[in-house]
N, C-alpha and C positions, 0 to 999 in steps of 0.2 A: 406539319401536323398528320394525324389520322385521315381525317377527313377529305386531306388531297387525293389519299392513294386511290389507283383503279380497281375495280372488281379484283381481288384476291385470285378469282378463278380465273380470270384473263389470263389466255398461252400458256408463259413459264413463271406467273406471281409466285406460286407455290415455291419456289426457290428462287425468286428475287425479294420476295418478303421475307424470307428466313430469319433479317437481323431481328425482326420484331421480337420471336419469341427467344430470341437469345438474351434479350435486354431485360431490364426489370421496371416493372410499372407500378406508379403509385394512381389510385384514384381518391380524389378527395372534394369534400364541398362542406360547406356553412348551410346549417339551418336551425328556424327556431321551433323550440318546443311548443307544439300546438295543443299543452295543457298544462294544469298547476302541479309542478311535480311535488307539491309538499301534499298533496292530498292522497297520493298512491304510497303504499308498503314497498311496492316492487316493481321495476323497470326495469326491461330487459330489451337487449338489441340483438334481434335475430336474423340471422343470412341461412334462409334456405337452402343455398348452394352458392360456394365459394369454387372457382376453377383458378389455382389448388393451393398453392401456397403462397402463405398472406403472412404478413402482424396486423391486428386491428388495432386500432387507436382513437378514441375519444377526447377531446380536448387534452392531446400531447399522455392521454395515460393509456399504456399497454393494457389493451383487454384480453388478448390470448392471441393464438395462431390459430391457423388451417392446413392441413397437409391432407384433404381427402374429398375430393370434388365430389363424394355420394353423401357427405354427411351433412348435418343440420347444425349449425351452430350457433346458440344462445349464451348471450353474454351479460351477466347483471353490473346495469350501468346506474343504478341508484344511486349510489354516492358521486357519482362522476358526471352525470347531466346536470346540465345547466339551462337556462332561459335560451341563449344562444350556445350552438355546440358547432365544434369541428371536427369531422368524421376523417379518419385516414383509412385506407385499405392499401399496405404497402407489400405489392406483389413480388416473387422471387421467380426468376426465370426458371419454368420447367423441366426445362431441359440441362441448365444448371443443376438443378436440384436434384435430379435422377442420378446424373452423374457421380454425385457429391456420394448419396445413399449408397450406389453400388459399389463405389470406392471403398467407404467406410465398412462393409460389410463384411463380419468377422466370418471364418470358416471357408466352407466351399461355395465355389459360382453358383451363381444363377441363371442358368440361359434361358432363352437365346440372350446376347451382347447387343446387336444390329440387326435391324431388317435387312434384307436382300439390298443390293445397290438398287437393283431396279425402282423399287418402291422411293428410292430417294426421301430415306426417313432420317429421325431421331434414334439415338442409343438407350436403353435401358429404361426403357417405358415400364418394365416389369415392377419397377423400383417407387414408382409412383402411382396412389390411387386415383387414378385419371381415365380419363376415356381412351383406351388402350389404343383405339384405331386414330388419334389424334397426331402421333408419332409416324402416321401412314401404315396403309395397309396395302392387299391388292388390286384394291379397287376405290382406295381412295389417297389424295393428297395430306401433308404433313403440315398440319398447322396448331402446333401447341399453343392454346390459345390460354390467355392471362385475363378474368374477370369476373365479375359478380352475374352469374348464369341464372339466376333465379330471385325470388322476391327477397328484398328487404324490410324488416319493420320494426318498430318500437311497441312491446306490447307492457301495458300501465295496467299493473290491478292489487287489490285488496283480497286478502284472505285465502283466495285460492284461485286456480287458472286452469282449464282444461287446455293440455298440449295434445296428446292424440285422442282419437274417438273411431271406434270400430266394431262393423256388426257381422257376424259369423252366423250363415243359416246351418239347424242342424236337423237332420230328418231322424226321428226317434220309432224305429220299424217295429218295435213291438207295442206301441202305442198309434203308429200310421198317426204320427202328427208333426207337425213342424214348429221348433222353437230356434230363437234367436238369441245369440251369445253376444250383449253390449259390453263391450269395453272401454272403460274410460281412464286414461291417465292423466293425474292431475297434478298441479305443482302447489303444495299448501304452503301459504307463510307464516300462519299462525302457527305459535309455540306449541298449540294444543290441539286437540281433534275437534274435528268438525263434523257435527253431525245435521242430517237432513234427510230431503225424500229426492227420489231419484222418478219420476213419472214417463213411462213409455208410452207413445199412443201411434197404433197404425188404424186409421180412421176405416179404411177400405177393407180391412180383415177383420173390425169388429173388435181390434184388441187393444184393451189399455190396462197396463198395471203399475202398480206404485211400490217401491222398495224404502225401506229404512235403510240410511247408510250412513257411515262415519269416515271421514278422510282423516287418515295419519298425517304428522309432521313433515314436509319434504315432499319428494316426488315419490308419488306410488300408483297403484291402479286398484279400480274396482272393478267385478264382473257381476252383470245382473242375468240371469236365464229367463227371457220372456216366454210363457208358452204363448202359440196364435192359437185362437179361438178356433174349438174342434168344428163350429157351426160355420165357418168361414172358408169358400172355397178357394185355396194357394193357387195362384198360377205360376208355374215354375219358369225360371229362366233355360230359354233352351239357344243352342248354338245357331248360326245365320242357316235356313234350311231345314231346321229341324221344328221349329215353333216360333212363338213368339220370346221378346226378350221383355217379359212384366216387370216391371218393377212397383213397389208401393212407397209410397211418401212417408217418412216417419219424424215424428215429433218426440225428443229427449229432453225433459226439463229438470234443469238441478234446481232445487229450494232447499238453500241451508239455513242454517240458526242465524249467521252471521249476517242475513238480510239481503245479500247477494243472487240473484237470481240468473242462470245462462239456460238459455234456447238453443237447441242443435238441431237444425232440422237435416235430416240426410232421405237418400232414396234407399232401397233396402229391396234385396232379391232374395230368392230363395232356388238355390240346385245344388245337387250333390256330386261328387265327382271323386271317381276310382279309377286307378290306374291298374288294370290286371295282368298277374305273370301268374301264370298257371300251366300245366301240364296240357300240351296238345295232343289227342291221339293220333297214332302213327309220325310222329316227329320227336325227336330228341329237342332237349331245351326247354323253355316255356314262351309264353304268349306276350304281346306287349302292344296293350289297347287300352283306350279310355273309354268308361262308362260314366255319362253323363244323366242323371237322373234313373240310375237302372237301365239304361239303354245304352248298348256299344256305338259307338259313333265313328265313323272313318273321317280321322283328320285330313283336310283338305287344304293347302295353303302355299305359304311361303317363309322366308326367313328377312328381317325387320333389322336394317341397319338404320344409323343417325341418318335424318333426313338431310343434313346439314353440316360443314364443318364447323358453322357458326349457330351455335344453338339460339339465339336471340333472333335468328333470321327464322327461326321455327316458333318461335313464343311470340306473344304477346311482351310488349315494353316492359323490361322490369323497373319495379317499383322503388322508391323508399315512401313508407307510412307511418302510421302510428294507430295502433289499437288500443283502446283505452276503456276498461272496463268491458271487455267484447265488443265494443262497437267501433269501426274503422271511423276516426274524426278527421284524419288529413291523410291527402295522397298527391304527393308530386312527383314528376320524372325523376327519375335517378340518372338516368343517362340517354344522353341526344341517341336515338338509333342512327348505327352507319346507313342501313338500307332500308329500305322500303321493301317488303316482302307479303307475298300472297299472306293474308293470315290465316287463310283456311287450309295451307297446307296439308296439315295432318288431316285434317277430316276429309280432303282431297284424295290422298294417299289410301286413306284406311276405305272411304267408301268404294274405290277403287276395286281392292280387294274383294267386298262382297260382292260387288256388282261382277266379278268373277266366278260368284261361286266358291267362292273359299270362303272356309269355317274358322280358321284358325292362323295364326302369325306366330312364329319364334323370335322373341327379344335377344339377339344375339349378344354373347359376353362380352363383346371388345367394343360394345358400343358405351350406351348410359342408359341407367333405369329412366325409362320415359315420362316423361311431365304427367300432372293428374289428367287433364282433358286427352290426351292418348287414351288411358283406360277408361273414361266417362263415355269416350265415342264407341270404342272396342263392348263396352256395358251394352249400351244402345245398339248398337246393330249386330251383335252376336259372334262377333270375333274372338274365338277362343283365343290364349294367350300361354306360351311355352316360354317361362320367365327365367331366362341365365341370369346369375350372378355374373358379375362383370371382372370374370378372370377370363384370358382365351391365349390358347397357342405357347404358352411359355410356362415355365416354372416360376414359383414366386418364393419370396422370405419369408420366415415364421418367426421374426426376433418379435420380441414384446412389445414392443413400442406398436410396429407393424400389423399384429395380432390384434391390440386392441383397439386400434383404428379401424379395421376390418370388422369386428364385434360391433361397435358403435353404429358402423354402416348397413350390415346385414339386420341389425336390430331396429334402425330408423326407416329402411325399407319396405322391411315386413310390417310392419305398424302401419307405415303411408299407404300399402298398397291393397292389405290382408280385405277388404271388404269388396273388392272388385269380384264378380262374377266370372268376368272374363279369364282372368288368372286362374288357370287349372293346374298348374305345376310348378316348380320352382326346381332350376338346375344348377348345380354348384358351379361348375363350368363347359368353358368350350375348347372340347379337344384335349384338354389333359390330361386325361386319363390314357388318351391314344400316344401322346407325346412321349411318357413314361414308357407303356408297355412297346411302343415301337420302336423307341429310343431315338428318337427323333434328332436330339441334340448331342449324339454318338459320346456317351457319358460311358466311362469303361464299367465293365459289370463288378469290380469288387464294391465301386463307390454307387452303385444305385440303388443300397438301401437306405443311404441319407435322403435320397432324393423321394420313395417311396414314403418314409417316416414324415417327412415334411409336409406331402401333400396330405397323408390320413389328418397329422395335425389341424390344419388350414380347413380341407373341407369339412373333413368328417367331425374333428372334436371340436372345432368351434362354429363354421357357417351350418353346417347340419343340425349342430346341440341347440343352434339357437333359435334356427326355423321352425324345429318342434316343437320347442317353447311356445314360442309366439303365436304361431298358427299349424293346430292341427286337424284343419279342416281341409287339405290339398295335400298331393303326395311330393314327396322330393326324390330327385334322381342326384347323384354326384357329379356327374359328366356327362357329356353328350358328344360323342357316341358311348355307350354303355352298354355292359349285358346284365344292368340292372341286379336282380336280386342275384345272379349268379358273379357277377364285381363284388358284392356285399360276401357272398360266401369266400371268393378267393382272396379275401381281405383286403376289399373295396378298390382294389386294380386287378381286371381280368388279364391273363396273357395275351387274348386278342378280342378287345372292345369291337372290331368291325364282325364279328360272329352274327352271322344270319339267322342262328337258331334262338337268339337272347337281343333282348333290347332294341337298340335304336343303332341304327347304322349313317355316314356319310360315304357318297360314294362318287369321285371323279374318274373319268377318263378319257383324254383328248387324245388317244393315239390309236384307237379304234374305230369302226363304224358306230354312230350314233343312232341308225336306222334298224340296226340288227339287237333286238331285245336279249338276244340272250347273253348277251357282254352285261346286261345288270343284276345285283343281287336279289335273288328271290327273299327280300328280307321280313323282318315282322314287323319293322317302320321304319322308314326313308324320312331321317330329319334334316338332311344336306344333300342334295346333287345339282349340278348346272353345267351349263355351257356358254361363253361370252358373246357379245355382240359390242355393234358401235349403236350408239343412239342417235336417232334422225339428224338429217343434216342442217335442218333449223333450229338444235340445240346446239349442236358443236360451233355453228356459226356465230353464237353470241359469243364466244368465248375466244374464236381466232380472227386471224386475217387472213387473205386470198392465199397467200404465198404457202399455208399451211393444210391447203385442201387437196392435200394427194396423200396416198397408200404408205408413201416411203418418207413422207415430210418429216423433220426434227419433232413438230408438234406430234405426230401420230406414234412418234415411239416414244414421246417423252410423257402422253396421255397413258400408255399400257404399263401398268404395274404390277404385272405377271406375266413371269419370266417367258418368253417365247409365245405369249397369249396371241400377238396379231398374224404370224407365223401358224399357230394350232387352228385359227378359225379358219384360215384361208386352205388350209389342209382336208378342213371337215368338210370346207362346200365343194373342194376339188373332186370329193369322193360322187357327189351327184349331180353336180350342177358344173355348168362350164363358167370357167372362172372370167370375168372382167378383162377384155381386151381394149377397151377405148382408148385409140392414140392422147385423147384428151385428158389430163391429168383430172379433172374436178367430176367431169363423168364419169371415169372408172372409181373416183372415190364415191362418188353417190350410188355407183351400181354395188361398188363393194359393200357398202353401209348396209344396204337392201339386203343383199345376201346374205351377210353374215345375220342379220334379223329372221329371214326366212330359215336359216339352216339353225338358228336356237330354237327359232319357234318349232321346225316338224322333229329336232333333237328332243326336245325335254316333253314334246306331246308322244313320242313313242316312248319314253320311259315312265312318264305318268303313268300313261295308260297300262303298262304292264304291271305297275304297280297295283292299279286299281282293279285290273282282271286277276290278280292273284289272292284277292284278299277272303275266297272262300275253300281256298283246294292248299293241297299241301301235297307238292310233287318231289320224288326223292327227298323227304325230310324238311324240306323248305316251303315257306308260305305263311298264308294268315296274315298278309301284310295288311296293315290297318292306319297306315299314315303316308302321306305325300307332301312334305313343305319343301318344295326347291327351294333352290339357291341362286336370286337373292329377289326380293320383292322390289326394291327401292334404290334409288343412285345417293351418292353424298355428293357430287359433281358431274359433270359432263365431260364422260370419258368410257371407253369400252369395259365392259361388265359383265357379270350375270345377271345382272337386273330386269325386270319386266316393265316396270315404269321407270321411263327417265327422269332425270334432277328438273323438277318444276311439276310432275306429275303425268306426263307425256305417255302413252298406251306405246309399248313396242306391240310387233307383232305377236311375242309369246305372251303379252297380256291377253289379246284379244282370242289366242289359242287357247290360254288356261280356262278363260270363259267357257268354251266348248270341251275340253276333257275334266272341267269339273264340275260338268252338268249332273244334275241329280240323276238323268236317266240317259244313258251311252252306251250308243254298240260300240265295240272295240273289236279290231282284225289283227290278227297275226298268222303268220305263216312258221308254219313247222313240217319238216321234210317232205313241201311241195305239197300240204295239205293247206287250205285256209280255213282258218277257225275264227267265228264271230262269236264274243261274249255279250250276254246284256248285263251292263253295271248298273246299280239302281239303289240310290240313299233314300230312296221313297219308304215311309211307314207301312204300306202294305205292298202284298203282291198285285202286279198289273195283266191283264193278257194284251199283247199287242200284236200289231203287225211287224213282221219283218220285209224293207225293202231294199234290194239290192239291185244297182243299176250299174251297169258295163257301159262306158263310154267309147269309141276311139277318138283318139286326140285329133284327128282330122273333122272332127263332125259334131256338131250342137244336139245331136237326134242319136237318141240311146240306140246301142247295139242289139243289149237284150236287158230283159227287166224281170225280177222273181220278186213275186208278192210269198212270203210264209206267213200264214194268217194263226192266231190263237197260240203263238208264243208266250208263254210264260216266263214275266221276269219277277223273280222274288225279291221282296222288301229287303234292305239293306244286304245286299248280295251282287257276285258275280256268278253267274252261270251259263255255260256253252248252251248257245242258240241256234247254231247253223255249223257244219263243218263242208268240206267239199275241195276234190283235190284241183288245183290251179288248171293242170291239163285236161280235165272235164270241163273246168267251167269255161274254157278258152274253146273247146271244142262246139259246147253247146252256143255261145256266142261267136257265131261262125266268122270268119275273117278277122278275128283276134288273135294277138300274141302279147307278150310280154311288154314288149317296146311301145306297143301301137294302141294298149288298151289302158284304162285305170276304172277300178271300184270305186262306187260312192254306197253309202246304204242308211239308212236310217230307223228309228222305231217309231209306228205311231199308234195310239189307242183311243180309248175312248174321252169325250169329254174336251177335245183338244190338247189331251198331253201328246206329247212330241219330244224327241231326242233333235241335239243338233243334228245336219248331215255329217258323215262323218267320212274319210277316205282313206282307200289305201293304192298305193303306187306298185307296181307289178316289176318295176325298173326304174333305176339312175333316170331323173330327167334330163341331163344328157344324152342319152340312150335313146331318148324319146322319139319316135316315128311318128310324123304326118301332124306335129305341132305347126300350128303356124304364127304369124305375127298377127295381131287382132287389133283392130279397130275398135279402142275402149272410149266412149264418150260418157257424159253426165249433165242430166240436167239439175237445178236444186229451187227446190219451194218451201215455203214455210209453213207448218202446221202449229199455231199455238207456240209454242216456246222451244218445237224442237225444227230440224232443218231435213230434210228427206232429197238426198240424192238419188235419180232415177239413172242406173245403169245400163248401157247397151252394150254388147260385144257383137262380133260378128265371126268370132271361135271361139274354141275354148280356150280358158285362159287361167293359167296358176297361178295361184300366190298375187291375184288381185287387189292392190295396196292403195285405199285413199288417203291423201295426205295433205293438209291446210296449213302447213307451215307453222307458225309461232300463235296461229288462234287456239285459244285454249277451250278444249273440249274432247268429246271422244265418240266414236263411230258405234253402230249397233253391231257391226260385224268389218273385220277385214281381215286380208293375207289371205281369201277365199279362193277355192278353187270355182272357175263359175264356167256352169255346165249351160247355162241356159242363155237364150237370149238378152233377158231384160230380169236385173235384180232392184229391190230397192232396199237401202240403206239410209238409218236413221242416224242424225248427227245433233249430239246431246251437248249443247256450249257451258261453258262455265263461266263465261263472261259474255256482254253484249256483243253481239257481231249482226250480220244481214247476209242476203243474198246475194247480194254482189259482191262483197268482201269473201263470201266462201268460193264463190263461183272463180275470180279471179287470184284465188291461191293454193287452188287444187289442182292436185298433181297425181295422175293416174298412172301406175305403173304396174306391168305383170311382168312374168317371167321371161318374155322373149323381147320387153324393153332393154335388156342387159345385153352388150353388145364387146 
């Protein structure tokens, strides 16, 4: 039985349990109807999500079939339902179905056929409307699941029933007034139109309006335009770091002639979004940036992937219930959950993004349209969402059945999600414009035309058409990366979607020195970039055995799904750090994990700071970078990946660094032709007078060699401006006894009323060449202050990349991976579960760079 299985993530179980996804599975149960059937004109069985290919039967009558994980399916069971019922969902293996669809496809091939062998995945995923990464990815396993992944319910109603309800804010510039478009989609059972009244009430905005409406038989929509009372002050919704996320409670009451009343409670938000693509003086091409409520916003964040291969470990239990006359009258468990999982994982991951000063995430197109709760949390904490449609790194069929399924999917998802202020952009796919433009799949040139035609048919004539029809309130781009309006001009496919003068770019380079800022593209918008690292030993330990704990074990190779990934990490480490040489393989493994996290954090720090300081300048026609979304935020399992949050939510060093490199006020240093430049980067809405403090330390001493305070520095609002420059030679000469290898520079910005940036650092040489670094004695004492724990650290020498790790105790530190240049430092620990001083002290492992041997 399934319940006797080990954790699917344990060791090599992704391969050992492949037989499960190759088999066909049936879910069945008997249930009593919890209402009098004769009293209701229409009864539906509604599946919010079926994964994926299934035949649905009730009392041995086939209701219909499903073939799209992202669709909502509603079956009329009025004539089939009885007092006691037997329901069956007969699943077909997703792998078998995808292979059969590929085999039956007429005409040209649809690449890619299979993933690279290193991914240990399944073939033909582009032939099934299912989570694309469930057949494997370069950071995740192959678990092609079968099951009921969202709610199932019975709906019984007379006269009419509300299916979708959405609100869209609009700001009328001519009258300087907000209004609200309220759309309701109904199923009307009556054979004649039903007249009645709709009342919309927003008490806090002193707004109430009543409309006369007539509902036509069948499925249809009504739209009301609600003018917000001009005397009320509307507080708009702002992204994290730019203002409040104010929402207003709204009640919409439908009172119809037939006597049935529906009351809908919702939260409404007011914000505008604009994607600006216009000429820039001194630069060819077009800008690419977002304005929220008329204000340009630098987008700071990451890319979101599914938080688990098994969606029920992320959601609450799936249930079957009954909704009668708009009220839930019965609710019983549909499935016994396999696993107990932290129910707060979504909130934990998203809160961690906000805590790291992020204001945006891109929901990547190879996963799933996330559950309602995901977007609710983003609305609440101010995380903007770049929402891909679920197509990634592949070409796709465009036969009629496939297109009809996609059209239903897109229509459903836009209707479901468009009320969320957090969603600021729809994007048609991930990297498929680039796949054709760069000919990833080696299509012969004479045949390329048919693939371009397919591309335009799917993303432009179908997906884009539906999005523009359903939602006129936010922008749409066809792909990512894209040249935006330039891609449109070139027939929806640009010659070079990676052109830095237009749109967004994805950039990966594992063969050059990541500390060298000149290797990075001075792009308009960086929507993907990254480097890999291993998750913490405490995370790996849960799914491995002692024989796996070495850099060269079968497990270490098996878990790496990116070709050459383990070697690339070691090569990148070797550029600036001494590689671990410890004869004890477990110690060497732990040292390697630590160094991969240090390397990843330092690499992405360098790249992100480059994007941030490029926002206000044009150099050789390039610049005005207005977005930095690194790849990737979270992990789907315990493995090496590009993530900054490990599976389960533990912060890697990169996430601690992100908290600093995404800070609203930040000094950034880079070196060009022997000159040190420091920029003041600000997301603040006002100019600030600050003092720049620069400190030079010798590696051999906790006492500074020299300090500089430059007062009266103006850091401009929402800009990046040069505030200091000096040749390295002059700097070293001024700070006597300093050389590139013997000294390090730290710097920060300090203003009035407690305004302060994080302290940043700039290394003058690789740390493997550093002279004077001594092995330090690090120690910590732990105390409790209310719900927080304080770690009082002490060091006997300068310590680079000081890392606190409390193993599997869930929580995060206020700072980590830092350069310790003072004898004492206080670090707070915010627990996510109950713990104690004793537990923290016994679990604590302190590491700095010189602990690696």
